[in-house]
Structures are given as C-alpha cells and as structure tokens.
OpenMM code with the backbone's topology and positions (N, CA, C; nanometers):
from openmm import Vec3, app, unit

residues = "UNK UNK UNK UNK UNK UNK UNK UNK UNK UNK UNK UNK UNK UNK UNK UNK UNK UNK UNK UNK UNK UNK UNK UNK UNK UNK UNK UNK UNK UNK UNK UNK UNK UNK UNK UNK UNK UNK UNK UNK UNK UNK UNK UNK UNK UNK UNK UNK UNK UNK UNK UNK UNK UNK UNK UNK UNK UNK UNK UNK UNK UNK UNK UNK UNK UNK".split()
positions = [
    Vec3(-6.0314, 3.1173, -2.3612),
    Vec3(-5.9234, 3.1370, -2.4569),
    Vec3(-5.9167, 3.0202, -2.5543),
    Vec3(-5.9287, 2.8974, -2.5010),
    Vec3(-5.9201, 2.7799, -2.5864),
    Vec3(-6.0383, 2.7752, -2.6832),
    Vec3(-6.1557, 2.8154, -2.6363),
    Vec3(-6.2732, 2.8161, -2.7216),
    Vec3(-6.2534, 2.9124, -2.8386),
    Vec3(-6.1976, 3.0291, -2.8099),
    Vec3(-6.1712, 3.1264, -2.9150),
    Vec3(-6.0744, 3.0688, -3.0176),
    Vec3(-5.9694, 3.0010, -2.9703),
    Vec3(-5.8694, 2.9439, -3.0601),
    Vec3(-5.9321, 2.8354, -3.1487),
    Vec3(-6.0155, 2.7500, -3.0903),
    Vec3(-6.0796, 2.6441, -3.1685),
    Vec3(-6.1717, 2.7015, -3.2749),
    Vec3(-6.2454, 2.8071, -3.2409),
    Vec3(-6.3327, 2.8702, -3.3396),
    Vec3(-6.2509, 2.9304, -3.4536),
    Vec3(-6.1387, 2.9910, -3.4199),
    Vec3(-6.0523, 3.0499, -3.5224),
    Vec3(-5.9973, 2.9417, -3.6156),
    Vec3(-5.9572, 2.8272, -3.5582),
    Vec3(-5.9057, 2.7170, -3.6399),
    Vec3(-6.0143, 2.6637, -3.7328),
    Vec3(-6.1361, 2.6510, -3.6827),
    Vec3(-6.2456, 2.6019, -3.7671),
    Vec3(-6.2718, 2.6980, -3.8828),
    Vec3(-6.2699, 2.8285, -3.8556),
    Vec3(-6.2905, 2.9263, -3.9629),
    Vec3(-6.1792, 2.9171, -4.0660),
    Vec3(-6.0557, 2.8993, -4.0194),
    Vec3(-5.9416, 2.8892, -4.1097),
    Vec3(-5.9543, 2.7654, -4.1990),
    Vec3(-5.9963, 2.6541, -4.1401),
    Vec3(-6.0135, 2.5313, -4.2190),
    Vec3(-6.1252, 2.5473, -4.3218),
    Vec3(-6.2326, 2.6153, -4.2838),
    Vec3(-6.3425, 2.6362, -4.3780),
    Vec3(-6.2962, 2.7221, -4.4956),
    Vec3(-6.2102, 2.8204, -4.4694),
    Vec3(-6.1585, 2.9035, -4.5778),
    Vec3(-6.0703, 2.8237, -4.6717),
    Vec3(-6.0004, 2.7236, -4.6185),
    Vec3(-5.9115, 2.6420, -4.7020),
    Vec3(-5.9886, 2.5394, -4.7837),
    Vec3(-6.1190, 2.5277, -4.7617),
    Vec3(-6.1990, 2.4404, -4.8454),
    Vec3(-6.2380, 2.3092, -4.7817),
    Vec3(-6.2167, 2.2914, -4.6529),
    Vec3(-6.2607, 2.1686, -4.5871),
    Vec3(-6.4115, 2.1726, -4.5701),
    Vec3(-6.4744, 2.0620, -4.6030),
    Vec3(-6.6191, 2.0536, -4.5855),
    Vec3(-6.6529, 2.0380, -4.4379),
    Vec3(-6.5761, 1.9545, -4.3703),
    Vec3(-6.5971, 1.9322, -4.2281),
    Vec3(-6.4729, 1.9815, -4.1546),
    Vec3(-6.4847, 2.0807, -4.0674),
    Vec3(-6.3653, 2.1367, -4.0029),
    Vec3(-6.2920, 2.0373, -3.9125),
    Vec3(-6.3571, 1.9316, -3.8701),
    Vec3(-6.2920, 1.8340, -3.7832),
    Vec3(-6.2337, 1.7161, -3.8622),
    Vec3(-6.2394, 1.7228, -3.9935),
    Vec3(-6.1900, 1.6155, -4.0794),
    Vec3(-6.0375, 1.6163, -4.0839),
    Vec3(-5.9759, 1.5004, -4.0667),
    Vec3(-5.8297, 1.4868, -4.0719),
    Vec3(-5.7924, 1.4482, -4.2138),
    Vec3(-5.7265, 1.5370, -4.2861),
    Vec3(-5.6998, 1.5157, -4.4276),
    Vec3(-5.5586, 1.4621, -4.4486),
    Vec3(-5.5305, 1.4251, -4.5706),
    Vec3(-5.3976, 1.3765, -4.6061),
    Vec3(-5.2937, 1.4861, -4.5885),
    Vec3(-5.3304, 1.6091, -4.6163),
    Vec3(-5.2396, 1.7224, -4.5960),
    Vec3(-5.2047, 1.7395, -4.4483),
    Vec3(-5.3037, 1.7197, -4.3617),
    Vec3(-5.2777, 1.7262, -4.2176),
    Vec3(-5.1819, 1.6153, -4.1764),
    Vec3(-5.1998, 1.4977, -4.2343),
    Vec3(-5.1111, 1.3852, -4.2047),
    Vec3(-4.9672, 1.4159, -4.2481),
    Vec3(-4.9510, 1.4707, -4.3677),
    Vec3(-4.8164, 1.5048, -4.4157),
    Vec3(-4.7509, 1.6108, -4.3276),
    Vec3(-4.8273, 1.7086, -4.2858),
    Vec3(-4.7728, 1.8120, -4.1988),
    Vec3(-4.7298, 1.7519, -4.0643),
    Vec3(-4.8128, 1.6648, -4.0077),
    Vec3(-4.7760, 1.5979, -3.8831),
    Vec3(-4.6511, 1.5136, -3.9015),
    Vec3(-4.6418, 1.4457, -4.0125),
    Vec3(-4.5258, 1.3612, -4.0405),
    Vec3(-4.3991, 1.4464, -4.0529),
    Vec3(-4.4083, 1.5579, -4.1230),
    Vec3(-4.2916, 1.6460, -4.1380),
    Vec3(-4.2471, 1.7056, -4.0048),
    Vec3(-4.3403, 1.7255, -3.9139),
    Vec3(-4.3047, 1.7796, -3.7833),
    Vec3(-4.2488, 1.6728, -3.6895),
    Vec3(-4.2905, 1.5475, -3.7059),
    Vec3(-4.2467, 1.4418, -3.6147),
    Vec3(-4.1163, 1.3761, -3.6551),
    Vec3(-4.0814, 1.3773, -3.7835),
    Vec3(-3.9579, 1.3107, -3.8290),
    Vec3(-3.8347, 1.3688, -3.7598),
    Vec3(-3.8164, 1.5001, -3.7543),
    Vec3(-3.6981, 1.5515, -3.6831),
    Vec3(-3.6981, 1.5150, -3.5349),
    Vec3(-3.8154, 1.5130, -3.4731),
    Vec3(-3.8227, 1.4762, -3.3320),
    Vec3(-3.7803, 1.3316, -3.3109),
    Vec3(-3.8195, 1.2431, -3.4007),
    Vec3(-3.7825, 1.1024, -3.3858),
    Vec3(-3.6327, 1.0817, -3.4010),
    Vec3(-3.5671, 1.1617, -3.4849),
    Vec3(-3.4221, 1.1507, -3.5014),
    Vec3(-3.3455, 1.2156, -3.3862),
    Vec3(-3.3959, 1.3251, -3.3327),
    Vec3(-3.3241, 1.3990, -3.2289),
    Vec3(-3.3472, 1.3435, -3.0883),
    Vec3(-3.4580, 1.2753, -3.0653),
    Vec3(-3.4905, 1.2282, -2.9306),
    Vec3(-3.3844, 1.1358, -2.8713),
    Vec3(-3.3319, 1.0358, -2.9444),
    Vec3(-3.2289, 0.9504, -2.8832),
    Vec3(-3.1044, 1.0285, -2.8413),
    Vec3(-3.0652, 1.1284, -2.9193),
    Vec3(-2.9492, 1.2094, -2.8834),
    Vec3(-2.9768, 1.2933, -2.7581),
    Vec3(-3.0992, 1.3414, -2.7459),
    Vec3(-3.1357, 1.4163, -2.6262),
    Vec3(-3.1308, 1.3274, -2.5030),
    Vec3(-3.1803, 1.2057, -2.5134),
    Vec3(-3.1792, 1.1132, -2.4001),
    Vec3(-3.0357, 1.0819, -2.3592),
    Vec3(-2.9498, 1.0549, -2.4556),
    Vec3(-2.8086, 1.0280, -2.4251),
    Vec3(-2.7452, 1.1498, -2.3589),
    Vec3(-2.7736, 1.2688, -2.4085),
    Vec3(-2.7197, 1.3917, -2.3505),
    Vec3(-2.7647, 1.4079, -2.2054),
    Vec3(-2.8958, 1.3840, -2.1792),
    Vec3(-2.9468, 1.3969, -2.0430),
    Vec3(-2.8814, 1.2947, -1.9496),
    Vec3(-2.8638, 1.1711, -1.9977),
    Vec3(-2.8016, 1.0682, -1.9142),
    Vec3(-2.6559, 1.1020, -1.8824),
    Vec3(-2.5801, 1.1436, -1.9829),
    Vec3(-2.4395, 1.1785, -1.9608),
    Vec3(-2.4300, 1.2998, -1.8683),
    Vec3(-2.5139, 1.3960, -1.8883),
    Vec3(-2.5117, 1.5155, -1.8040),
    Vec3(-2.5469, 1.4805, -1.6594),
    Vec3(-2.6481, 1.3958, -1.6411),
    Vec3(-2.6866, 1.3544, -1.5069),
    Vec3(-2.5777, 1.2739, -1.4379),
    Vec3(-2.5146, 1.1827, -1.5117),
    Vec3(-2.4043, 1.1047, -1.4535),
    Vec3(-2.2864, 1.1949, -1.4198),
    Vec3(-2.2580, 1.2904, -1.5041),
    Vec3(-2.1495, 1.3850, -1.4773),
    Vec3(-2.1755, 1.4659, -1.3516),
    Vec3(-2.2990, 1.5111, -1.3351),
    Vec3(-2.3317, 1.5872, -1.2140),
    Vec3(-2.3235, 1.4977, -1.0904),
    Vec3(-2.3708, 1.3740, -1.1024),
    Vec3(-2.3637, 1.2805, -0.9903),
    Vec3(-2.2197, 1.2544, -0.9495),
    Vec3(-2.1360, 1.2281, -1.0445),
    Vec3(-1.9940, 1.2053, -1.0156),
    Vec3(-1.9301, 1.3311, -0.9600),
    Vec3(-1.9650, 1.4453, -1.0122),
    Vec3(-1.9113, 1.5718, -0.9629),
    Vec3(-1.9513, 1.5965, -0.8186),
    Vec3(-2.0755, 1.5638, -0.7841),
    Vec3(-2.1205, 1.5824, -0.6455),
    Vec3(-2.0536, 1.4829, -0.5514),
    Vec3(-2.0258, 1.3631, -0.5981),
    Vec3(-1.9592, 1.2634, -0.5146),
    Vec3(-1.8190, 1.3123, -0.4780),
    Vec3(-1.7436, 1.3614, -0.5763),
    Vec3(-1.6081, 1.4078, -0.5505),
    Vec3(-1.6066, 1.5433, -0.4792),
    Vec3(-1.7123, 1.6190, -0.4955),
    Vec3(-1.7201, 1.7495, -0.4294),
    Vec3(-1.7437, 1.7348, -0.2797),
    Vec3(-1.8195, 1.6325, -0.2414),
    Vec3(-1.8515, 1.6101, -0.1002),
    Vec3(-1.7282, 1.5570, -0.0259),
    Vec3(-1.6507, 1.4694, -0.0905),
    Vec3(-1.5346, 1.4090, -0.0246),
    Vec3(-1.4244, 1.5042, -0.0167),
] * unit.nanometer
topology = app.Topology()
chain = topology.addChain("A")
for resn in residues:
    res = topology.addResidue(resn, chain)
    for name in ("N", "CA", "C"):
        topology.addAtom(name, app.Element.getBySymbol(name[0]), res)
C-alpha cells in the first residue's frame, strides 16, 4: 500500500513540473510552515488542558475513594 502511495506522489510531482520527484522545494517548505504554525500555537494550550484534566480526575478519584 505504501509503495503504491509513493508512486502516486512521484507521478503527481512530475505533473507539477518537478525535475526530481524527491526534491524539497520552496513551495513544499511554505506548505509545511503553514501546517505547523497552528500546531505550534495550539500545543501549549493542549498540554495545559491535559494537565488540568488529569489533576481534576486525580482529585476526583481521591475524594471518591474516601
């Protein structure tokens, strides 16, 4: 399955005009950057959410047992 997907990606890149299908272009860099910027902003909020949720469950279990 992975081999089929890689071949399809290479064909797609060749159609877009890349000389070398494994070449990392400036357009690829911009696309990666646009995809990573939201993740970099949202990750700290996710970590805080997970910590607060975990502490809440821990405290809830402590009072539930007693």
